[in-house]
C-alpha positions in Angstrom: -65.3 162.3 250.0 -62.6 161.5 247.4 -59.6 163.8 247.3 -59.4 166.1 244.3 -56.2 167.1 242.5 -55.0 170.1 240.5 -53.0 170.0 237.3 -50.7 173.0 236.7 -47.6 174.2 235.0 -44.3 174.7 236.8 -43.4 178.4 236.7 -39.7 177.6 236.5 -39.4 174.9 233.7 -42.9 175.1 232.1 -43.6 171.4 232.5 -47.0 170.2 233.7 -47.4 168.3 237.0 -50.1 167.8 239.7 -50.8 167.9 243.4 -53.7 167.5 245.9 -56.2 170.3 245.9 -55.3 172.7 248.7 -51.6 171.9 248.6 -49.7 175.2 248.2 -46.1 173.9 247.6 -44.4 170.9 245.9 -41.2 169.8 244.4 -41.1 169.9 240.6 -40.1 166.4 239.4 -38.6 167.9 236.2 -36.4 170.8 237.3 -36.0 170.0 241.0 -37.2 173.3 242.2 -39.7 173.7 245.1 -42.5 175.7 243.6 -45.7 177.5 244.7 -49.0 176.2 243.3 -51.4 178.8 241.8 -54.8 177.3 241.8 -56.0 180.1 239.5 -53.9 178.6 236.7 -54.8 175.0 237.5 -57.1 172.4 236.1 -59.1 170.7 238.9 -59.9 166.9 238.5 -61.6 164.3 240.6 -58.7 161.9 241.3 -54.9 161.2 240.9 -55.4 158.9 238.0 -57.1 161.6 235.9 -54.5 164.1 237.0 -51.7 161.8 235.8 -53.4 161.3 232.5 -53.7 165.1 231.9 -50.1 165.7 232.9 -49.0 163.2 230.3 -51.3 164.8 227.7 -50.4 168.4 228.4 -46.6 167.6 228.3 -46.9 166.3 224.8 -46.3 168.6 221.8 -49.4 170.8 221.4 -50.7 169.9 224.8 -50.6 173.6 226.0 -53.6 174.4 223.7 -55.7 171.7 225.4 -54.7 173.0 228.8 -55.6 176.6 228.0 -59.0 175.5 226.6 -59.8 173.4 229.7 -58.7 176.3 231.9 -61.0 178.7 230.1 -64.0 176.3 230.4 -63.3 175.8 234.1 -63.0 179.5 235.0 -66.3 179.7 236.9 -65.7 176.6 239.0 -62.2 177.9 239.8 -63.5 181.1 241.4 -65.4 178.9 244.0 -62.5 176.6 244.6 -60.1 179.5 245.2 -62.3 180.6 248.1 -62.0 177.1 249.6 -58.2 176.9 249.4 -57.2 180.5 249.9 -54.5 181.1 252.4 -55.7 181.6 256.0 -54.0 184.3 258.1 -50.6 183.2 259.3 -50.7 182.1 262.9 -48.0 182.9 265.4 -46.1 180.1 267.2 -46.1 179.8 270.9 -43.5 177.9 273.0 -39.9 178.1 273.7 -37.9 180.8 272.0 -35.3 179.6 269.6 -31.8 180.7 270.7 -30.3 183.1 268.2 -27.6 181.4 266.0 -26.6 181.2 262.3 -29.4 180.7 259.8 -27.9 177.4 258.6 -27.7 176.0 262.1 -31.3 177.1 262.9 -32.5 175.4 259.7 -30.8 172.1 260.6 -32.3 172.3 264.1 -35.7 172.7 262.5 -35.2 169.8 260.2 -33.8 167.5 262.9 -36.6 168.4 265.4 -39.5 168.2 262.9 -38.7 166.4 259.7 -37.2 163.0 260.6 -40.6 161.7 259.5 -42.2 162.9 256.3 -43.8 166.4 256.7 -45.9 168.3 254.3 -43.9 171.1 252.7 -46.7 173.6 253.5 -46.3 172.7 257.2 -42.6 173.2 257.0 -43.1 176.6 255.4 -45.1 177.6 258.5 -42.5 176.2 260.8 -39.9 178.6 259.4 -41.6 181.4 261.4 -40.9 179.6 264.6 -37.2 179.3 263.8 -37.0 182.9 262.5 -36.1 181.7 259.0 -37.1 183.2 255.6 -38.9 180.6 253.5 -37.4 181.7 250.2 -33.9 181.1 251.6 -34.9 177.8 253.2 -36.4 176.6 249.9 -33.2 177.2 248.1 -31.2 175.3 250.7 -33.6 172.4 250.5 -33.1 172.1 246.8 -29.4 171.8 247.4 -29.8 169.3 250.2 -32.1 167.2 248.0 -29.2 166.8 245.5 -26.9 165.9 248.3 -29.3 163.2 249.7 -29.7 165.0 253.1 -33.4 165.4 252.5 -35.7 163.3 250.3 -39.2 163.7 248.9 -41.3 160.6 249.5 -43.9 162.4 247.5 -43.4 165.7 245.7 -45.3 167.5 248.5 -43.7 165.7 251.4 -40.1 166.2 252.7 -38.1 164.0 255.1 -34.7 164.7 256.7 -32.5 161.6 256.7 -29.0 162.9 257.7 -27.4 161.3 260.8 -24.9 164.1 261.2 -25.1 166.3 264.3 -26.3 169.9 263.7 -23.1 171.4 265.1 -20.8 169.2 263.0 -22.6 169.6 259.7 -20.4 170.7 256.8 -22.3 171.3 253.5 -21.0 169.1 250.8 -19.4 171.0 248.0 -20.5 170.0 244.5 -17.4 169.3 242.4 -17.0 171.2 239.2 -18.2 169.0 236.3 -16.4 168.9 233.0 -18.6 169.7 230.1 -19.9 166.5 228.5 -18.9 165.8 224.9 -21.6 165.3 222.4 -20.6 161.7 222.2 -21.1 161.2 225.9 -24.5 162.9 225.8 -25.7 160.7 222.9 -24.5 157.6 224.7 -26.4 158.5 227.9 -29.6 159.3 226.0 -29.4 156.0 224.1 -28.7 154.1 227.3 -31.6 155.7 229.1 -34.0 155.0 226.2 -32.9 151.4 226.1 -33.4 150.8 229.8 -37.0 152.2 229.7 -37.9 150.4 226.4 -36.6 147.1 227.8 -38.8 147.6 230.9 -41.8 148.5 228.8 -43.5 150.1 231.9 -42.9 153.1 234.1 -39.6 152.9 235.9 -38.9 154.7 239.2 -36.3 157.5 239.1 -34.2 155.7 241.8 -34.0 152.5 239.8 -33.2 154.4 236.6 -30.3 156.2 238.3 -29.0 153.0 239.8 -28.9 151.3 236.5 -27.3 154.2 234.6 -24.7 154.8 237.3 -23.7 151.2 237.0 -23.0 151.9 233.3 -20.6 154.7 234.3 -22.7 157.8 234.1 -22.8 160.4 236.9 -25.9 161.5 238.8 -25.5 165.1 237.4 -25.4 163.7 233.9 -28.4 161.6 234.5 -30.4 164.4 236.1 -29.6 166.8 233.2 -30.5 164.2 230.6 -33.8 163.3 232.2 -34.7 167.0 232.4 -33.9 167.6 228.7 -35.7 164.5 227.4 -38.8 165.5 229.4 -38.7 169.0 228.0 -38.4 167.5 224.5 -41.5 165.3 225.1 -39.5 162.0 224.7 -39.9 161.1 228.3 -43.1 161.4 230.4 -43.9 161.0 234.1 -47.2 159.0 234.4 -47.0 159.4 238.1 -44.5 161.4 240.3 -41.1 159.8 240.4 -41.8 157.3 237.6 -40.8 157.7 233.9 -41.9 156.2 230.7 -40.2 156.4 227.3 -42.4 157.5 224.3 -39.6 158.6 221.9 -38.4 157.0 218.6 -35.1 155.6 219.7 
């Protein structure tokens, strides 16, 4: 049976994205937040290709109206699907008791023991109980660690721990204060990003885009902010998670 997908709106930034049906958590590719998926406010489709098409359509100007109409039409089907993917009672974990220590240390023990290979974020959320960690707190830390490069998301609903540092010796990297960009700098970055995507004339991975723009002298923070703003303005779309396509007028 072919896997179905849901198209939904990020509750933080308002951009549309998608995930496999039954997935409860994913990383938003636009705002970088780890978000919960509410199937009651989602459009259910038959495959990833259709989901990607709808994400592109709904993120265009006026796309919200199409989304609301589709959601209304699908209301009856959704009530059945909600029963299929509703949360099961949380299970208790058996096994060795985790030695009491600081929250941060427990979190890194959890990541090191369970996440050196990609793990579904929903599974990681359940693992937090075993390590006596609150998921909301862990989620916030993971968003920071993602920017540091300590964890990566091979897919928006998968997480992998890639740090080689020992748990005991870990010192969180402090993000340096950034000077406010001048209007001239912002315009230059927007133009450079647009030119890169237009020259490629096909979806470009976020990693490749960052590498090219960093070589031109722009910082990662500047690039992240510009990608987010251009996506919100409808000049940049994400045909598939982690890949961007320019549809603006530059």
